PDB file with one MODEL, atoms N, CA, C and O in Angstrom:
MODEL        1
ATOM      1  N   MET A   1      -1.378  -7.755 -30.274  1.00  0.00           N
ATOM      2  CA  MET A   1      -0.735  -8.043 -29.007  1.00  0.00           C
ATOM      3  C   MET A   1      -1.015  -6.896 -28.039  1.00  0.00           C
ATOM      4  O   MET A   1      -0.667  -5.748 -28.316  1.00  0.00           O
ATOM      5  N   THR A   2      -1.635  -7.201 -26.919  1.00  0.00           N
ATOM      6  CA  THR A   2      -1.931  -6.177 -25.925  1.00  0.00           C
ATOM      7  C   THR A   2      -1.012  -6.345 -24.725  1.00  0.00           C
ATOM      8  O   THR A   2      -0.675  -7.453 -24.308  1.00  0.00           O
ATOM      9  N   GLN A   3      -0.632  -5.219 -24.203  1.00  0.00           N
ATOM     10  CA  GLN A   3       0.242  -5.219 -23.035  1.00  0.00           C
ATOM     11  C   GLN A   3      -0.561  -4.734 -21.845  1.00  0.00           C
ATOM     12  O   GLN A   3      -1.166  -3.663 -21.886  1.00  0.00           O
ATOM     13  N   GLN A   4      -0.562  -5.530 -20.781  1.00  0.00           N
ATOM     14  CA  GLN A   4      -1.321  -5.158 -19.594  1.00  0.00           C
ATOM     15  C   GLN A   4      -0.468  -4.252 -18.713  1.00  0.00           C
ATOM     16  O   GLN A   4       0.688  -4.557 -18.422  1.00  0.00           O
ATOM     17  N   VAL A   5      -1.054  -3.138 -18.295  1.00  0.00           N
ATOM     18  CA  VAL A   5      -0.353  -2.180 -17.447  1.00  0.00           C
ATOM     19  C   VAL A   5      -0.664  -2.506 -15.990  1.00  0.00           C
ATOM     20  O   VAL A   5      -1.824  -2.691 -15.623  1.00  0.00           O
ATOM     21  N   THR A   6       0.368  -2.576 -15.170  1.00  0.00           N
ATOM     22  CA  THR A   6       0.193  -2.858 -13.752  1.00  0.00           C
ATOM     23  C   THR A   6      -0.280  -1.597 -13.040  1.00  0.00           C
ATOM     24  O   THR A   6       0.295  -0.521 -13.203  1.00  0.00           O
ATOM     25  N   HIS A   7      -1.335  -1.749 -12.249  1.00  0.00           N
ATOM     26  CA  HIS A   7      -1.879  -0.625 -11.479  1.00  0.00           C
ATOM     27  C   HIS A   7      -0.807  -0.156 -10.485  1.00  0.00           C
ATOM     28  O   HIS A   7      -0.140  -0.988  -9.871  1.00  0.00           O
ATOM     29  N   PRO A   8      -0.631   1.162 -10.316  1.00  0.00           N
ATOM     30  CA  PRO A   8       0.382   1.671  -9.372  1.00  0.00           C
ATOM     31  C   PRO A   8       0.223   1.125  -7.959  1.00  0.00           C
ATOM     32  O   PRO A   8       1.214   0.953  -7.249  1.00  0.00           O
ATOM     33  N   MET A   9      -1.004   0.853  -7.547  1.00  0.00           N
ATOM     34  CA  MET A   9      -1.220   0.315  -6.202  1.00  0.00           C
ATOM     35  C   MET A   9      -0.686  -1.108  -6.072  1.00  0.00           C
ATOM     36  O   MET A   9      -0.320  -1.530  -4.975  1.00  0.00           O
ATOM     37  N   VAL A  10      -0.636  -1.846  -7.168  1.00  0.00           N
ATOM     38  CA  VAL A  10      -0.063  -3.199  -7.139  1.00  0.00           C
ATOM     39  C   VAL A  10       1.426  -3.099  -6.819  1.00  0.00           C
ATOM     40  O   VAL A  10       1.951  -3.864  -6.011  1.00  0.00           O
ATOM     41  N   LYS A  11       2.096  -2.145  -7.463  1.00  0.00           N
ATOM     42  CA  LYS A  11       3.530  -1.940  -7.206  1.00  0.00           C
ATOM     43  C   LYS A  11       3.759  -1.503  -5.758  1.00  0.00           C
ATOM     44  O   LYS A  11       4.677  -1.985  -5.095  1.00  0.00           O
ATOM     45  N   PHE A  12       2.925  -0.595  -5.280  1.00  0.00           N
ATOM     46  CA  PHE A  12       3.023  -0.129  -3.893  1.00  0.00           C
ATOM     47  C   PHE A  12       2.795  -1.292  -2.933  1.00  0.00           C
ATOM     48  O   PHE A  12       3.525  -1.444  -1.953  1.00  0.00           O
ATOM     49  N   GLN A  13       1.788  -2.109  -3.212  1.00  0.00           N
ATOM     50  CA  GLN A  13       1.474  -3.264  -2.382  1.00  0.00           C
ATOM     51  C   GLN A  13       2.667  -4.232  -2.336  1.00  0.00           C
ATOM     52  O   GLN A  13       2.982  -4.773  -1.277  1.00  0.00           O
ATOM     53  N   ARG A  14       3.322  -4.448  -3.470  1.00  0.00           N
ATOM     54  CA  ARG A  14       4.501  -5.320  -3.507  1.00  0.00           C
ATOM     55  C   ARG A  14       5.638  -4.754  -2.658  1.00  0.00           C
ATOM     56  O   ARG A  14       6.327  -5.493  -1.954  1.00  0.00           O
ATOM     57  N   GLN A  15       5.827  -3.437  -2.730  1.00  0.00           N
ATOM     58  CA  GLN A  15       6.877  -2.802  -1.928  1.00  0.00           C
ATOM     59  C   GLN A  15       6.584  -2.964  -0.437  1.00  0.00           C
ATOM     60  O   GLN A  15       7.487  -3.252   0.348  1.00  0.00           O
ATOM     61  N   VAL A  16       5.331  -2.780  -0.051  1.00  0.00           N
ATOM     62  CA  VAL A  16       4.946  -2.921   1.353  1.00  0.00           C
ATOM     63  C   VAL A  16       5.109  -4.382   1.786  1.00  0.00           C
ATOM     64  O   VAL A  16       5.583  -4.648   2.891  1.00  0.00           O
ATOM     65  N   ARG A  17       4.722  -5.330   0.926  1.00  0.00           N
ATOM     66  CA  ARG A  17       4.897  -6.744   1.248  1.00  0.00           C
ATOM     67  C   ARG A  17       6.374  -7.063   1.464  1.00  0.00           C
ATOM     68  O   ARG A  17       6.723  -7.837   2.355  1.00  0.00           O
ATOM     69  N   SER A  18       7.232  -6.468   0.655  1.00  0.00           N
ATOM     70  CA  SER A  18       8.674  -6.672   0.802  1.00  0.00           C
ATOM     71  C   SER A  18       9.154  -6.145   2.159  1.00  0.00           C
ATOM     72  O   SER A  18      10.000  -6.765   2.804  1.00  0.00           O
ATOM     73  N   LEU A  19       8.620  -5.015   2.583  1.00  0.00           N
ATOM     74  CA  LEU A  19       8.978  -4.457   3.892  1.00  0.00           C
ATOM     75  C   LEU A  19       8.532  -5.384   5.025  1.00  0.00           C
ATOM     76  O   LEU A  19       9.237  -5.546   6.021  1.00  0.00           O
ATOM     77  N   VAL A  20       7.357  -5.986   4.860  1.00  0.00           N
ATOM     78  CA  VAL A  20       6.861  -6.936   5.863  1.00  0.00           C
ATOM     79  C   VAL A  20       7.730  -8.187   5.863  1.00  0.00           C
ATOM     80  O   VAL A  20       8.124  -8.676   6.922  1.00  0.00           O
ATOM     81  N   ASP A  21       8.028  -8.705   4.670  1.00  0.00           N
ATOM     82  CA  ASP A  21       8.857  -9.908   4.560  1.00  0.00           C
ATOM     83  C   ASP A  21      10.246  -9.684   5.149  1.00  0.00           C
ATOM     84  O   ASP A  21      10.857 -10.610   5.682  1.00  0.00           O
ATOM     85  N   SER A  22      10.741  -8.452   5.050  1.00  0.00           N
ATOM     86  CA  SER A  22      12.052  -8.101   5.601  1.00  0.00           C
ATOM     87  C   SER A  22      11.984  -7.795   7.098  1.00  0.00           C
ATOM     88  O   SER A  22      12.997  -7.506   7.736  1.00  0.00           O
ATOM     89  N   LYS A  23      10.767  -7.864   7.642  1.00  0.00           N
ATOM     90  CA  LYS A  23      10.511  -7.602   9.061  1.00  0.00           C
ATOM     91  C   LYS A  23      10.816  -6.152   9.480  1.00  0.00           C
ATOM     92  O   LYS A  23      11.100  -5.879  10.647  1.00  0.00           O
ATOM     93  N   ILE A  24      10.753  -5.244   8.518  1.00  0.00           N
ATOM     94  CA  ILE A  24      10.922  -3.821   8.806  1.00  0.00           C
ATOM     95  C   ILE A  24       9.639  -3.277   9.438  1.00  0.00           C
ATOM     96  O   ILE A  24       9.680  -2.430  10.331  1.00  0.00           O
ATOM     97  N   ILE A  25       8.498  -3.784   8.954  1.00  0.00           N
ATOM     98  CA  ILE A  25       7.197  -3.468   9.528  1.00  0.00           C
ATOM     99  C   ILE A  25       6.442  -4.784   9.716  1.00  0.00           C
ATOM    100  O   ILE A  25       6.806  -5.803   9.130  1.00  0.00           O
ATOM    101  N   LYS A  26       5.390  -4.755  10.536  1.00  0.00           N
ATOM    102  CA  LYS A  26       4.590  -5.957  10.792  1.00  0.00           C
ATOM    103  C   LYS A  26       3.213  -5.788  10.153  1.00  0.00           C
ATOM    104  O   LYS A  26       2.732  -4.664  10.013  1.00  0.00           O
ATOM    105  N   PRO A  27       2.579  -6.884   9.768  1.00  0.00           N
ATOM    106  CA  PRO A  27       1.227  -6.800   9.204  1.00  0.00           C
ATOM    107  C   PRO A  27       0.234  -6.160  10.162  1.00  0.00           C
ATOM    108  O   PRO A  27      -0.757  -5.575   9.724  1.00  0.00           O
ATOM    109  N   SER A  28       0.482  -6.262  11.445  1.00  0.00           N
ATOM    110  CA  SER A  28      -0.435  -5.683  12.437  1.00  0.00           C
ATOM    111  C   SER A  28      -0.192  -4.190  12.675  1.00  0.00           C
ATOM    112  O   SER A  28      -0.993  -3.532  13.339  1.00  0.00           O
ATOM    113  N   ASP A  29       0.906  -3.655  12.138  1.00  0.00           N
ATOM    114  CA  ASP A  29       1.183  -2.215  12.267  1.00  0.00           C
ATOM    115  C   ASP A  29       0.133  -1.412  11.508  1.00  0.00           C
ATOM    116  O   ASP A  29      -0.443  -1.900  10.535  1.00  0.00           O
ATOM    117  N   SER A  30      -0.111  -0.198  11.946  1.00  0.00           N
ATOM    118  CA  SER A  30      -1.038   0.693  11.249  1.00  0.00           C
ATOM    119  C   SER A  30      -0.389   1.243   9.986  1.00  0.00           C
ATOM    120  O   SER A  30       0.832   1.367   9.891  1.00  0.00           O
ATOM    121  N   LEU A  31      -1.245   1.571   9.017  1.00  0.00           N
ATOM    122  CA  LEU A  31      -0.748   2.086   7.737  1.00  0.00           C
ATOM    123  C   LEU A  31       0.109   3.338   7.894  1.00  0.00           C
ATOM    124  O   LEU A  31       1.016   3.566   7.093  1.00  0.00           O
ATOM    125  N   TRP A  32      -0.163   4.152   8.915  1.00  0.00           N
ATOM    126  CA  TRP A  32       0.599   5.402   9.064  1.00  0.00           C
ATOM    127  C   TRP A  32       2.090   5.136   9.266  1.00  0.00           C
ATOM    128  O   TRP A  32       2.906   6.019   9.000  1.00  0.00           O
ATOM    129  N   LYS A  33       2.467   3.941   9.731  1.00  0.00           N
ATOM    130  CA  LYS A  33       3.884   3.641   9.925  1.00  0.00           C
ATOM    131  C   LYS A  33       4.654   3.644   8.610  1.00  0.00           C
ATOM    132  O   LYS A  33       5.864   3.868   8.590  1.00  0.00           O
ATOM    133  N   ILE A  34       3.947   3.394   7.518  1.00  0.00           N
ATOM    134  CA  ILE A  34       4.596   3.423   6.204  1.00  0.00           C
ATOM    135  C   ILE A  34       5.110   4.825   5.902  1.00  0.00           C
ATOM    136  O   ILE A  34       6.103   4.987   5.192  1.00  0.00           O
ATOM    137  N   ALA A  35       4.439   5.828   6.436  1.00  0.00           N
ATOM    138  CA  ALA A  35       4.836   7.224   6.208  1.00  0.00           C
ATOM    139  C   ALA A  35       6.278   7.458   6.628  1.00  0.00           C
ATOM    140  O   ALA A  35       6.997   8.231   5.994  1.00  0.00           O
ATOM    141  N   LEU A  36       6.696   6.798   7.687  1.00  0.00           N
ATOM    142  CA  LEU A  36       8.061   6.975   8.179  1.00  0.00           C
ATOM    143  C   LEU A  36       9.095   6.478   7.172  1.00  0.00           C
ATOM    144  O   LEU A  36      10.240   6.929   7.178  1.00  0.00           O
ATOM    145  N   LEU A  37       8.692   5.555   6.314  1.00  0.00           N
ATOM    146  CA  LEU A  37       9.619   4.962   5.347  1.00  0.00           C
ATOM    147  C   LEU A  37       9.549   5.618   3.972  1.00  0.00           C
ATOM    148  O   LEU A  37      10.503   5.539   3.198  1.00  0.00           O
ATOM    149  N   TYR A  38       8.422   6.266   3.663  1.00  0.00           N
ATOM    150  CA  TYR A  38       8.237   6.816   2.327  1.00  0.00           C
ATOM    151  C   TYR A  38       8.526   8.309   2.211  1.00  0.00           C
ATOM    152  O   TYR A  38       8.588   8.828   1.096  1.00  0.00           O
ATOM    153  N   GLY A  39       8.701   8.996   3.298  1.00  0.00           N
ATOM    154  CA  GLY A  39       9.091  10.401   3.266  1.00  0.00           C
ATOM    155  C   GLY A  39       8.234  11.260   2.356  1.00  0.00           C
ATOM    156  O   GLY A  39       7.015  11.323   2.520  1.00  0.00           O
ATOM    157  N   ASP A  40       8.868  11.923   1.394  1.00  0.00           N
ATOM    158  CA  ASP A  40       8.181  12.867   0.505  1.00  0.00           C
ATOM    159  C   ASP A  40       7.108  12.208  -0.356  1.00  0.00           C
ATOM    160  O   ASP A  40       6.138  12.865  -0.733  1.00  0.00           O
ATOM    161  N   GLU A  41       7.261  10.936  -0.671  1.00  0.00           N
ATOM    162  CA  GLU A  41       6.286  10.228  -1.501  1.00  0.00           C
ATOM    163  C   GLU A  41       5.010   9.896  -0.729  1.00  0.00           C
ATOM    164  O   GLU A  41       3.994   9.555  -1.336  1.00  0.00           O
ATOM    165  N   TRP A  42       5.048   9.992   0.589  1.00  0.00           N
ATOM    166  CA  TRP A  42       3.936   9.535   1.395  1.00  0.00           C
ATOM    167  C   TRP A  42       2.638  10.265   1.100  1.00  0.00           C
ATOM    168  O   TRP A  42       1.576   9.642   1.105  1.00  0.00           O
ATOM    169  N   SER A  43       2.687  11.562   0.845  1.00  0.00           N
ATOM    170  CA  SER A  43       1.439  12.307   0.614  1.00  0.00           C
ATOM    171  C   SER A  43       0.675  11.718  -0.573  1.00  0.00           C
ATOM    172  O   SER A  43      -0.554  11.654  -0.543  1.00  0.00           O
ATOM    173  N   HIS A  44       1.381  11.294  -1.604  1.00  0.00           N
ATOM    174  CA  HIS A  44       0.737  10.671  -2.769  1.00  0.00           C
ATOM    175  C   HIS A  44       0.086   9.344  -2.369  1.00  0.00           C
ATOM    176  O   HIS A  44      -1.086   9.109  -2.663  1.00  0.00           O
ATOM    177  N   TRP A  45       0.845   8.488  -1.703  1.00  0.00           N
ATOM    178  CA  TRP A  45       0.328   7.165  -1.335  1.00  0.00           C
ATOM    179  C   TRP A  45      -0.793   7.265  -0.305  1.00  0.00           C
ATOM    180  O   TRP A  45      -1.739   6.478  -0.338  1.00  0.00           O
ATOM    181  N   LYS A  46      -0.691   8.220   0.602  1.00  0.00           N
ATOM    182  CA  LYS A  46      -1.758   8.411   1.584  1.00  0.00           C
ATOM    183  C   LYS A  46      -3.055   8.778   0.875  1.00  0.00           C
ATOM    184  O   LYS A  46      -4.113   8.233   1.187  1.00  0.00           O
ATOM    185  N   ARG A  47      -2.975   9.699  -0.075  1.00  0.00           N
ATOM    186  CA  ARG A  47      -4.154  10.111  -0.840  1.00  0.00           C
ATOM    187  C   ARG A  47      -4.751   8.908  -1.592  1.00  0.00           C
ATOM    188  O   ARG A  47      -5.969   8.729  -1.620  1.00  0.00           O
ATOM    189  N   GLU A  48      -3.886   8.093  -2.194  1.00  0.00           N
ATOM    190  CA  GLU A  48      -4.350   6.893  -2.905  1.00  0.00           C
ATOM    191  C   GLU A  48      -5.074   5.941  -1.946  1.00  0.00           C
ATOM    192  O   GLU A  48      -6.160   5.447  -2.252  1.00  0.00           O
ATOM    193  N   LEU A  49      -4.466   5.693  -0.797  1.00  0.00           N
ATOM    194  CA  LEU A  49      -5.073   4.790   0.184  1.00  0.00           C
ATOM    195  C   LEU A  49      -6.420   5.318   0.660  1.00  0.00           C
ATOM    196  O   LEU A  49      -7.381   4.557   0.765  1.00  0.00           O
ATOM    197  N   LEU A  50      -6.498   6.614   0.948  1.00  0.00           N
ATOM    198  CA  LEU A  50      -7.762   7.217   1.378  1.00  0.00           C
ATOM    199  C   LEU A  50      -8.819   7.099   0.291  1.00  0.00           C
ATOM    200  O   LEU A  50      -9.987   6.843   0.583  1.00  0.00           O
ATOM    201  N   ASP A  51      -8.412   7.285  -0.967  1.00  0.00           N
ATOM    202  CA  ASP A  51      -9.349   7.153  -2.093  1.00  0.00           C
ATOM    203  C   ASP A  51      -9.922   5.736  -2.186  1.00  0.00           C
ATOM    204  O   ASP A  51     -11.049   5.546  -2.642  1.00  0.00           O
ATOM    205  N   PHE A  52      -9.149   4.757  -1.756  1.00  0.00           N
ATOM    206  CA  PHE A  52      -9.614   3.368  -1.786  1.00  0.00           C
ATOM    207  C   PHE A  52     -10.324   2.969  -0.493  1.00  0.00           C
ATOM    208  O   PHE A  52     -10.654   1.798  -0.307  1.00  0.00           O
ATOM    209  N   GLY A  53     -10.562   3.930   0.402  1.00  0.00           N
ATOM    210  CA  GLY A  53     -11.353   3.674   1.596  1.00  0.00           C
ATOM    211  C   GLY A  53     -10.574   3.226   2.825  1.00  0.00           C
ATOM    212  O   GLY A  53     -11.169   2.825   3.824  1.00  0.00           O
ATOM    213  N   PHE A  54      -9.263   3.291   2.759  1.00  0.00           N
ATOM    214  CA  PHE A  54      -8.458   2.940   3.929  1.00  0.00           C
ATOM    215  C   PHE A  54      -8.384   4.129   4.882  1.00  0.00           C
ATOM    216  O   PHE A  54      -8.552   5.279   4.478  1.00  0.00           O
ATOM    217  N   THR A  55      -8.127   3.825   6.161  1.00  0.00           N
ATOM    218  CA  THR A  55      -7.790   4.868   7.120  1.00  0.00           C
ATOM    219  C   THR A  55      -6.355   4.604   7.552  1.00  0.00           C
ATOM    220  O   THR A  55      -5.846   3.498   7.371  1.00  0.00           O
ATOM    221  N   MET A  56      -5.711   5.590   8.111  1.00  0.00           N
ATOM    222  CA  MET A  56      -4.312   5.424   8.500  1.00  0.00           C
ATOM    223  C   MET A  56      -4.162   4.527   9.727  1.00  0.00           C
ATOM    224  O   MET A  56      -3.050   4.131  10.078  1.00  0.00           O
ATOM    225  N   GLN A  57      -5.296   4.203  10.388  1.00  0.00           N
ATOM    226  CA  GLN A  57      -5.261   3.307  11.540  1.00  0.00           C
ATOM    227  C   GLN A  57      -5.471   1.847  11.143  1.00  0.00           C
ATOM    228  O   GLN A  57      -5.288   0.949  11.965  1.00  0.00           O
ATOM    229  N   ASP A  58      -5.856   1.604   9.886  1.00  0.00           N
ATOM    230  CA  ASP A  58      -6.047   0.227   9.420  1.00  0.00           C
ATOM    231  C   ASP A  58      -4.726  -0.526   9.479  1.00  0.00           C
ATOM    232  O   ASP A  58      -3.663   0.056   9.263  1.00  0.00           O
ATOM    233  N   PRO A  59      -4.793  -1.827   9.775  1.00  0.00           N
ATOM    234  CA  PRO A  59      -3.549  -2.611   9.780  1.00  0.00           C
ATOM    235  C   PRO A  59      -3.028  -2.818   8.364  1.00  0.00           C
ATOM    236  O   PRO A  59      -3.803  -2.886   7.410  1.00  0.00           O
ATOM    237  N   ILE A  60      -1.728  -2.916   8.239  1.00  0.00           N
ATOM    238  CA  ILE A  60      -1.083  -3.135   6.946  1.00  0.00           C
ATOM    239  C   ILE A  60      -1.599  -4.410   6.295  1.00  0.00           C
ATOM    240  O   ILE A  60      -1.641  -4.506   5.068  1.00  0.00           O
ATOM    241  N   SER A  61      -1.991  -5.388   7.105  1.00  0.00           N
ATOM    242  CA  SER A  61      -2.507  -6.650   6.566  1.00  0.00           C
ATOM    243  C   SER A  61      -3.719  -6.431   5.662  1.00  0.00           C
ATOM    244  O   SER A  61      -3.925  -7.195   4.719  1.00  0.00           O
ATOM    245  N   GLU A  62      -4.525  -5.397   5.934  1.00  0.00           N
ATOM    246  CA  GLU A  62      -5.684  -5.113   5.080  1.00  0.00           C
ATOM    247  C   GLU A  62      -5.239  -4.654   3.693  1.00  0.00           C
ATOM    248  O   GLU A  62      -5.856  -5.021   2.693  1.00  0.00           O
ATOM    249  N   LEU A  63      -4.190  -3.868   3.627  1.00  0.00           N
ATOM    250  CA  LEU A  63      -3.640  -3.447   2.334  1.00  0.00           C
ATOM    251  C   LEU A  63      -3.116  -4.658   1.573  1.00  0.00           C
ATOM    252  O   LEU A  63      -3.340  -4.788   0.370  1.00  0.00           O
ATOM    253  N   LEU A  64      -2.424  -5.538   2.275  1.00  0.00           N
ATOM    254  CA  LEU A  64      -1.840  -6.712   1.635  1.00  0.00           C
ATOM    255  C   LEU A  64      -2.897  -7.717   1.185  1.00  0.00           C
ATOM    256  O   LEU A  64      -2.633  -8.541   0.308  1.00  0.00           O
ATOM    257  N   ALA A  65      -4.081  -7.659   1.771  1.00  0.00           N
ATOM    258  CA  ALA A  65      -5.152  -8.602   1.443  1.00  0.00           C
ATOM    259  C   ALA A  65      -5.899  -8.249   0.155  1.00  0.00           C
ATOM    260  O   ALA A  65      -6.633  -9.085  -0.372  1.00  0.00           O
ATOM    261  N   VAL A  66      -5.730  -7.039  -0.356  1.00  0.00           N
ATOM    262  CA  VAL A  66      -6.447  -6.623  -1.562  1.00  0.00           C
ATOM    263  C   VAL A  66      -5.953  -7.453  -2.748  1.00  0.00           C
ATOM    264  O   VAL A  66      -4.752  -7.559  -2.999  1.00  0.00           O
ATOM    265  N   GLU A  67      -6.917  -8.042  -3.473  1.00  0.00           N
ATOM    266  CA  GLU A  67      -6.561  -8.891  -4.610  1.00  0.00           C
ATOM    267  C   GLU A  67      -6.645  -8.165  -5.939  1.00  0.00           C
ATOM    268  O   GLU A  67      -5.968  -8.552  -6.892  1.00  0.00           O
ATOM    269  N   ALA A  68      -7.457  -7.124  -6.027  1.00  0.00           N
ATOM    270  CA  ALA A  68      -7.590  -6.385  -7.282  1.00  0.00           C
ATOM    271  C   ALA A  68      -7.835  -4.909  -6.973  1.00  0.00           C
ATOM    272  O   ALA A  68      -8.617  -4.564  -6.088  1.00  0.00           O
ATOM    273  N   TRP A  69      -7.160  -4.064  -7.711  1.00  0.00           N
ATOM    274  CA  TRP A  69      -7.299  -2.613  -7.538  1.00  0.00           C
ATOM    275  C   TRP A  69      -8.089  -2.067  -8.721  1.00  0.00           C
ATOM    276  O   TRP A  69      -7.608  -2.070  -9.854  1.00  0.00           O
ATOM    277  N   ASP A  70      -9.299  -1.599  -8.452  1.00  0.00           N
ATOM    278  CA  ASP A  70     -10.144  -1.021  -9.491  1.00  0.00           C
ATOM    279  C   ASP A  70     -10.319   0.461  -9.222  1.00  0.00           C
ATOM    280  O   ASP A  70     -10.564   0.875  -8.089  1.00  0.00           O
ATOM    281  N   ASP A  71     -10.189   1.257 -10.274  1.00  0.00           N
ATOM    282  CA  ASP A  71     -10.358   2.708 -10.129  1.00  0.00           C
ATOM    283  C   ASP A  71     -11.815   3.133 -10.255  1.00  0.00           C
ATOM    284  O   ASP A  71     -12.132   4.314 -10.111  1.00  0.00           O
ATOM    285  N   GLU A  72     -12.691   2.194 -10.519  1.00  0.00           N
ATOM    286  CA  GLU A  72     -14.087   2.531 -10.761  1.00  0.00           C
ATOM    287  C   GLU A  72     -14.820   2.884  -9.511  1.00  0.00           C
ATOM    288  O   GLU A  72     -16.011   3.192  -9.560  1.00  0.00           O
TER     289      GLU A  72
ENDMDL
END
């Protein structure tokens, strides 16, 4: 029996989707707006996003559109 581990970015993506669904942020907002909500954790998530090729000016909708997170 194998247990599949959820990629940390999947969890982050779900949290951001929840913020959009709650209308706290909009899909058209830039990724940097998330920084205002994540406080001390933001430096970690910003580094992760940059590693995946995002810029802080990209719209949140681009983050939500990712279907698979590969570390390769």
